[in-house]
LOLUM-903812 format. One line per field, with one value per residue (C-alpha): residue number from 1; residue in one letter; x negated, y negated, z negated. Coordinates in steps of 0.25 Angstrom, whole numbers. Layout:
<nodes>
i <- (NUM, ...) .
aa <- (a, ...) .
px <- (X, ...) .
py <- (Y, ...) .
pz <- (Z, ...) .
</nodes>
This chain:
<nodes>
i <- (1, 2, 3, 4, 5, 6, 7, 8, 9, 10, 11, 12, 13, 14, 15, 16, 17, 18, 19, 20, 21, 22, 23, 24, 25, 26, 27, 28, 29, 30, 31, 32, 33, 34, 35, 36, 37, 38, 39, 40, 41, 42, 43, 44, 45, 46, 47, 48, 49, 50, 51, 52, 53, 54, 55, 56, 57, 58, 59, 60, 61, 62, 63, 64, 65, 66, 67, 68, 69, 70, 71, 72, 73, 74, 75, 76, 77, 78, 79, 80, 81, 82, 83, 84, 85, 86, 87, 88, 89, 90, 91, 92, 93, 94, 95, 96, 97, 98, 99, 100, 101, 102, 103, 104, 105, 106, 107, 108, 109, 110, 111, 112, 113, 114, 115, 116, 117, 118, 119, 120, 121, 122, 123, 124, 125, 126, 127, 128, 129, 130, 131, 132, 133, 134, 135, 136, 137, 138, 139, 140, 141, 142, 143, 144, 145, 146, 147, 148, 149, 150, 151, 152, 153, 154, 155, 156, 157, 158, 159, 160, 161, 162, 163, 164, 165, 166, 167, 168, 169, 170, 171, 172, 173, 174, 175, 176, 177, 178, 179, 180, 181, 182, 183, 184, 185, 186, 187, 188, 189, 190, 191, 192, 193, 194, 195, 196, 197, 198, 199, 200, 201, 202, 203, 204, 205, 206, 207, 208, 209, 210, 211, 212, 213, 214, 215, 216, 217, 218, 219, 220, 221, 222, 223, 224, 225, 226, 227, 228, 229, 230, 231, 232, 233, 234, 235, 236, 237, 238, 239, 240, 241, 242, 243, 244, 245, 246, 247, 248, 249, 250, 251, 252, 253, 254, 255, 256, 257, 258, 259, 260, 261, 262, 263, 264, 265, 266, 267, 268, 269, 270, 271, 272, 273, 274, 275, 276, 277, 278, 279, 280, 281, 282, 283, 284, 285, 286, 287, 288, 289, 290, 291, 292, 293, 294, 295, 296, 297, 298, 299, 300, 301, 302, 303, 304, 305, 306, 307, 308, 309, 310, 311, 312, 313, 314, 315, 316, 317, 318, 319, 320, 321, 322, 323, 324, 325, 326, 327, 328, 329, 330, 331, 332, 333, 334, 335, 336, 337, 338, 339, 340, 341, 342, 343, 344, 345, 346, 347, 348, 349, 350, 351, 352, 353, 354, 355, 356, 357, 358, 359, 360, 361, 362, 363, 364, 365, 366, 367, 368, 369, 370, 371, 372, 373, 374, 375, 376, 377, 378, 379, 380, 381, 382, 383, 384, 385, 386, 387, 388, 389, 390, 391, 392, 393, 394, 395, 396, 397, 398, 399, 400, 401, 402, 403, 404, 405, 406, 407, 408, 409, 410, 411, 412, 413, 414, 415, 416, 417, 418, 419, 420, 421, 422) .
aa <- (m, m, l, g, r, f, r, e, a, l, g, d, a, q, q, s, v, r, l, d, d, s, f, v, r, g, h, l, r, e, g, k, c, h, l, s, l, g, n, a, m, a, a, s, r, c, f, q, r, v, l, e, l, d, h, k, n, t, q, a, q, q, e, l, k, n, a, s, t, v, l, e, y, e, k, i, a, e, v, d, f, e, k, r, d, f, r, k, v, v, f, c, m, d, r, a, l, e, f, a, p, a, c, h, r, f, k, i, l, k, a, e, c, l, a, l, l, g, r, y, p, e, a, q, s, v, a, s, d, i, l, r, m, d, s, t, n, a, d, a, l, y, v, r, g, l, c, l, y, y, e, d, c, i, e, k, a, v, q, f, f, v, q, a, l, r, m, a, p, d, h, e, k, a, c, l, a, c, r, n, a, k, a, l, k, a, k, k, e, d, g, n, k, a, f, k, e, g, n, y, k, l, a, y, e, l, y, t, e, a, l, g, i, d, p, n, n, i, k, t, n, a, k, l, y, c, n, r, g, t, v, n, s, k, l, r, k, l, e, e, a, i, d, d, c, t, n, a, v, k, l, d, e, t, y, i, k, a, y, l, r, r, a, q, c, y, m, d, t, e, q, y, e, d, a, v, r, d, y, e, k, v, y, q, t, e, k, t, k, e, h, k, q, l, l, k, n, a, q, m, e, l, k, k, s, k, r, k, d, y, y, k, i, l, g, v, d, k, n, a, s, e, d, e, i, k, k, a, y, r, k, r, a, l, m, h, h, p, d, r, h, s, g, a, s, a, e, v, q, k, e, e, e, k, k, f, k, e, v, g, e, a, f, t, i, l, s, d, p, k, k, k, a, r, y, d, s, g, q, d, l, e, e, d, g, l, n, m, g, d, f, d, a, n, n, i, f, k, a, f, f, g, g, p, g, g, f, s, f, e, a, s, g, p, g, n, f, f, f, q, f, g) .
px <- (107, 111, 95, 93, 86, 93, 82, 84, 99, 99, 93, 105, 115, 109, 108, 122, 129, 121, 129, 140, 141, 157, 152, 156, 149, 137, 136, 140, 129, 118, 124, 122, 108, 104, 108, 104, 88, 91, 93, 108, 109, 108, 117, 128, 129, 133, 142, 148, 148, 157, 166, 168, 171, 179, 185, 190, 178, 177, 163, 156, 164, 156, 143, 144, 145, 134, 123, 128, 126, 112, 109, 112, 104, 91, 94, 93, 81, 75, 76, 74, 59, 56, 61, 52, 64, 60, 70, 82, 74, 76, 89, 93, 83, 92, 104, 102, 96, 110, 113, 101, 93, 83, 78, 62, 62, 72, 65, 52, 56, 62, 50, 40, 50, 47, 34, 32, 40, 30, 40, 27, 33, 48, 39, 29, 42, 50, 38, 33, 47, 46, 29, 35, 46, 36, 22, 20, 30, 19, 28, 29, 14, 14, 22, 13, 2, 9, 13, -2, -6, 2, -2, -17, -20, -25, -35, -24, -15, -23, -23, -7, -7, -18, -11, 2, -7, -9, 5, 10, -2, 7, 12, 10, 12, 4, -7, -6, -5, -18, -25, -21, -26, -38, -40, -35, -45, -59, -56, -53, -65, -72, -69, -70, -85, -89, -82, -92, -103, -100, -97, -84, -83, -83, -73, -62, -63, -60, -51, -44, -43, -38, -25, -22, -21, -7, 2, 10, 1, 4, -8, -19, -16, -14, -27, -34, -29, -34, -47, -48, -44, -56, -64, -61, -63, -76, -77, -71, -59, -53, -37, -38, -40, -28, -21, -25, -21, -7, -7, -11, -1, 10, 8, 6, 10, 5, -8, -15, -29, -25, -18, -32, -40, -29, -29, -45, -44, -33, -43, -54, -46, -41, -25, -25, -8, -10, -19, -12, -2, -9, -14, -4, 3, -8, -9, 6, 4, -9, -12, -27, -36, -43, -29, -25, -40, -39, -25, -30, -41, -31, -22, -35, -38, -24, -24, -38, -33, -22, -32, -40, -53, -63, -73, -66, -65, -80, -84, -92, -91, -85, -101, -107, -117, -117, -125, -117, -106, -111, -118, -102, -95, -104, -102, -86, -85, -93, -83, -71, -75, -64, -72, -78, -62, -60, -57, -48, -35, -26, -22, -35, -41, -32, -35, -50, -48, -39, -52, -62, -53, -53, -68, -71, -60, -68, -83, -77, -72, -84, -95, -91, -95, -83, -73, -79, -79, -62, -61, -69, -59, -45, -42, -33, -40, -29, -25, -40, -37, -43, -33, -40, -29, -37, -50, -55, -64, -72, -77, -83, -87, -96, -100, -105, -113, -116, -111, -98, -97, -106, -106, -99, -96, -98, -95, -109, -100, -87, -84, -98, -99, -111, -112, -121, -122, -119) .
py <- (-42, -27, -26, -34, -45, -55, -67, -65, -63, -77, -84, -78, -82, -95, -98, -93, -103, -115, -114, -110, -116, -112, -97, -90, -76, -85, -91, -77, -69, -82, -81, -65, -67, -78, -68, -57, -64, -70, -83, -85, -99, -100, -87, -96, -108, -99, -91, -104, -110, -97, -100, -114, -109, -98, -98, -84, -77, -67, -61, -78, -76, -63, -66, -79, -71, -62, -73, -79, -68, -66, -80, -78, -64, -74, -83, -73, -66, -80, -83, -67, -67, -78, -72, -60, -49, -44, -31, -43, -47, -37, -32, -47, -44, -31, -38, -49, -40, -32, -45, -51, -37, -44, -56, -55, -63, -54, -44, -49, -54, -40, -33, -44, -39, -24, -26, -35, -23, -14, -7, -8, 2, -4, -19, -13, -7, -20, -29, -18, -18, -35, -33, -22, -33, -45, -41, -58, -59, -64, -60, -46, -47, -52, -41, -30, -36, -38, -24, -17, -29, -24, -8, -12, -13, -27, -27, -23, -32, -45, -43, -43, -57, -61, -55, -64, -76, -77, -75, -87, -95, -100, -87, -90, -76, -72, -82, -78, -64, -64, -72, -62, -51, -54, -60, -47, -39, -47, -48, -33, -29, -38, -31, -18, -21, -27, -13, -6, -13, -11, -27, -24, -36, -44, -32, -35, -49, -46, -37, -46, -57, -48, -44, -59, -61, -54, -49, -43, -34, -23, -11, -18, -24, -10, -6, -19, -15, -2, -6, -16, -5, 4, -10, -12, 5, 1, -9, -1, -11, 2, -4, -14, -6, 4, -9, -11, 3, 0, -11, -3, 7, -1, -8, 5, 17, 27, 22, 33, 27, 17, 30, 39, 25, 22, 37, 37, 25, 31, 42, 33, 26, 40, 37, 52, 51, 39, 48, 61, 51, 44, 57, 63, 54, 55, 69, 69, 60, 68, 82, 81, 91, 79, 73, 87, 86, 73, 74, 87, 80, 69, 79, 87, 73, 69, 84, 82, 66, 74, 81, 75, 68, 76, 68, 55, 60, 65, 51, 57, 58, 67, 71, 72, 82, 92, 84, 73, 80, 85, 70, 65, 76, 72, 58, 58, 72, 62, 50, 57, 68, 68, 66, 52, 49, 55, 40, 35, 34, 48, 42, 38, 52, 59, 50, 55, 69, 71, 62, 72, 85, 80, 78, 93, 96, 88, 95, 109, 107, 98, 107, 119, 120, 130, 120, 107, 113, 118, 105, 95, 107, 99, 113, 113, 119, 125, 133, 138, 144, 132, 128, 113, 113, 127, 120, 114, 101, 102, 117, 112, 99, 109, 117, 105, 99, 113, 118, 123, 107, 102, 88, 76, 65, 54, 37, 29, 17, 11, 16, 23, 38, 47, 61, 72, 88, 99) .
pz <- (159, 159, 163, 151, 158, 150, 154, 168, 165, 158, 169, 178, 168, 166, 182, 182, 173, 178, 193, 185, 170, 169, 171, 159, 161, 165, 152, 145, 151, 149, 133, 133, 140, 129, 117, 123, 123, 110, 112, 104, 104, 120, 120, 110, 120, 131, 124, 119, 134, 137, 127, 131, 145, 139, 124, 124, 130, 121, 126, 122, 109, 106, 113, 103, 91, 96, 98, 84, 78, 85, 79, 65, 65, 71, 59, 48, 55, 54, 40, 35, 43, 36, 22, 28, 27, 40, 41, 40, 52, 60, 56, 62, 74, 77, 76, 84, 94, 96, 104, 110, 112, 122, 113, 112, 101, 91, 95, 91, 78, 74, 79, 71, 57, 60, 61, 47, 42, 44, 57, 67, 78, 80, 79, 90, 98, 101, 102, 113, 119, 122, 127, 137, 143, 139, 139, 136, 122, 111, 100, 104, 106, 92, 86, 92, 85, 72, 71, 75, 65, 54, 57, 56, 69, 69, 81, 89, 83, 85, 100, 100, 93, 103, 117, 108, 105, 121, 123, 114, 108, 97, 93, 77, 71, 81, 79, 63, 66, 73, 63, 53, 59, 63, 48, 42, 53, 50, 33, 34, 42, 33, 21, 27, 32, 17, 11, 20, 17, 1, -2, -10, -15, -2, 3, -6, -5, 11, 8, -2, 8, 21, 12, 10, 26, 29, 20, 28, 35, 26, 33, 32, 20, 15, 20, 13, 0, 1, 5, -6, -15, -9, -14, -26, -29, -25, -34, -46, -47, -47, -50, -41, -31, -35, -35, -19, -14, -21, -13, 0, -2, -8, 8, 14, 6, 19, 16, 11, 10, -1, -10, -9, -14, -23, -28, -29, -37, -47, -49, -51, -61, -68, -63, -59, -59, -48, -41, -39, -34, -22, -19, -19, -10, 0, -1, 3, 14, 20, 15, 16, 10, 5, 0, -6, -13, -19, -25, -32, -38, -43, -49, -57, -62, -67, -73, -80, -86, -93, -101, -111, -106, -112, -108, -111, -126, -126, -120, -109, -94, -86, -83, -96, -99, -109, -119, -117, -121, -133, -137, -136, -143, -155, -154, -152, -162, -174, -170, -170, -181, -193, -205, -200, -201, -213, -219, -207, -207, -205, -192, -187, -192, -183, -170, -174, -175, -163, -155, -162, -159, -143, -143, -149, -138, -128, -133, -131, -118, -112, -119, -112, -98, -93, -102, -97, -82, -84, -88, -78, -67, -73, -79, -90, -100, -109, -97, -99, -113, -119, -130, -136, -146, -154, -156, -168, -165, -179, -175, -161, -170, -180, -169, -162, -174, -183, -194, -202, -210, -200, -206, -213, -211, -222, -224, -225, -227, -222, -209, -206, -205, -205, -205, -210, -206, -216) .
</nodes>
């Protein structure tokens, strides 16, 4: 017992009481060995036998209480494991192990729960300690495999599950985990292959099927969500891609690739504040030149998005030619000219006048190569000395169409207008 060799000590103690059933110390030591090995029921019977022989034996009274405590922790842990309250199970096993330090069953249950909680190094350590003493322990092999499986080292995990099943062919947990690991590996690889071949629809289906295999495998599922997000971005389903990346970072807050993918989708959907937030998170984690540039670009687009979008006001693409900008101005200026809406309500007139002014403002900037270049680069035009509040949209209109009178709108029928040059 002092050497920690409780199984050998148990054999000796049992032999001693077989030789002399009234040997109190023999029964006490048998009980203590049973308790140290986690067999609290057998320990209780031994301590009760001591009390039959010596009802005042205080050591047996205390040890009987200890055995009852271990039994209680076992019951609580069993219920909590079913409820998936793994933290509570770890707590119960730690308390039980104070009385049963040599119980492999308690250690394995604790290690399994640590693995399910994502505390892989601790779980690995417990399982490894058992395997050093007993390399054929199927439960310890299963837990080692489980840790690797949850850390997305699926191929190595399968090796441990197979080894556990060699030692215990009926090991249900190892059998299920091995099946899940193989299925997950196959589906993920098939999805990756379909993606590389450009078959995005099939890749989406395969990643979705893989996500349904094991909801407990957080790391692998985070990668699957990110992969499916990439597929959705290729299919231009950007909001779905954002949702997938969000699910990925919920599972793994350190998953840089998912933040980068989501940030790009935010950029593509002009959600620049969200993109900046993700790029900031990435740059705080990995301060590379590339990440710094991505953050800078997002911040620039955010700044630009808070200004008036002159391209949108004119209804042209950002790569529009000078001729396209002129045509767009002509169309929009005529559409919103105040004279055209002289018969409308005061509210409509005010709104159209505002739009007419914005169209002139947009044309002023985009028709001037230097101003356009500054605008496109995200510079603040007012800081450059151009006060857009001081210009007169009518002057731009007259200059564009020619002559002081330019033209006038006349009604040709209800709701219809044409213009005449003066």
